[in-house]
N, C-alpha and C positions, 0 to 999 in steps of 0.2 A: 469685504463683507465680513463684519463679525457676528459671532453664533453663540448664542447665551448657550451654556452647558445642561441650561433645564432642557429647553428644547431642540434635540436630535432634529438636523435636516431629515426630511424624506427617505434618503438610500440609507442613514444610517439608522433607520429603524429594527428593532430585530422581528427574525420573521417568527410567524406563532404556526402553529402544529395542530393538526386537529388532536383528540384526545387519547385515539387510537393508536397515535405516534409516541405519545410520551411513556408508554409502561415500554419494557424489555418483554421481548417473548420469549416464551419457553422454547426450548426443541425437545424431543423426545431424545434422549440416549441411546444411542443403538451402539454398544459393543460387542463383539462377537468374539466367539473363541476359535482356537485354530484346533482343537480337540477334531480326531477323524471323525468320520461315520462311518458306520456299521457298515460293513458291505450286505446285499442284499438277502445273500446267501446266508449269512451268521443270524440273519434279521429272519428270515426261515425258519430256523432251526430252532430260535427259540419259541416262535409262534409253535411251532411243532412239539415241542415240549409240553407249552401250555395247551395246546389241544387233547395232549396225554393224559395232561392232568383233569381239563374238564372232561374228557371220556372217563376216566376212572371213578371222579365223581357222579357221571350221570349211571355210571353202572350200578354203582354201590345206592343210590337210589332206588332205580328199577330192581334190584335184588330186595331191598329191603318192603317194597313194593307187591313183590314176586310172594315171599315170606308170608307178608300179612294178608294173603290172599285174593289179590286185587287179581282178576283175567285181563290177558293181553290180546289184542286182537287187531285183526292188519286191515280196518274199514278204513274210508276215509277220514273221518271223524278222530278214529282212535291215531291214525299217521297223524294227524294235526296237530293233536294233542302232546304226541312225542316230540315232535318238531319245535312246541312252542314251549316244552320243560326243558329242551335239550340248549333254547335259546335265551331263556329265563337262568339256568343254568350258567350258562357261560357271561352273561351279564353280571352275576351276583359275583362272581369269580374276576372280570373285569375291573369295577366297582369297590369289590372289597383292597384291591392291591391297590388302588389309588386311593382309596381312603386313607391307608396305613402310610404312603409315604414310602412306599419302598418297591424294590424292583423286583418282578415277578418271577418264580423259579425258573422259567425258561431263560430269561435274561441274566440269572445269576449263575444257569449251568453252560451256558456258553461265554460267559464274562463279559456280560454287556451291561453298561449303566445309563440311565435316563439323566440328561443332559439339559440345559436351554440353552440358546445361541448366545449367551452372558460367560456359559463354560461352569455355572452352576447347578446346584439340586433342584431340581422345579419344584414349586409349592405345591401342597395338596390342593390347590386353586386349581393350577397349571394342568396335574395331574387328572383331575376330575374332565377339564375340557377337553382333554389330549382325549380321555375316556371316551366321550361325545363325540368327539367330532371323528376319530378313528371308526364308529358306529356309521357316519356316513360317507367315510372311504371306503368302507366295506359294501355298504348298501348300493352304491353307484355302478354297481356289477362289478366291484374290486377295480373301478378306473381310478380312484384313490391312491389305492396301493401300487398299483403298476405302472404310475407316473414314477416311482422312484427308477425305473428302468431309462426313461429317457431325460429325467432331470439331470443336469448338468451337478450339482451336489448330491445327488442318489436320494434326495429326500422326496415320503410320500407328502398328499395335500394334508395329513393332521400333522406332520413334520413345519411346514412351513405355517400354517393356520395357527398352532398352540407354539410356535419358536421353540419347539424342545425337538430333540430328535435322539437315536441311541448311539451310543460312541462304544468301542472297546475301553475296557477299563484298563487303566493303567497300574503299573505294579508300583506297590508303595512301600 
């Protein structure tokens, strides 16, 4: 039986795939670094140092108000106002350091640096996201922070979500 080269038999016809299979799919790169994660004690020391800086800021603010003639009371509304002022100063401190793109004085004092899972310094957007998500970690009764005790890699919720973490500074 002879075949015409212009008319291939049924078994020789090319298979056709739907449009979605003809384009290569992109896969997100997942590069990870071998940099060590800072131990919880070092991270806690950095937080304590930063809280001391925040306390100094609140103290300066209170001193200015006191010498400006503001009367301080211990009524429920007054205590709520003091708490709100302390929270606002803390958030201002946190977001200013995130916007600056640098590590906080507490991290510098303990020789820590913030890096992402690729081993690079995080961008401003990554730092801002980390600042927001760390509020969630703290606001959940601290569960997001305590997570590092039980996590295999000693990372908190905001470390996992933002793919950034504190690491000891390497000697350069």
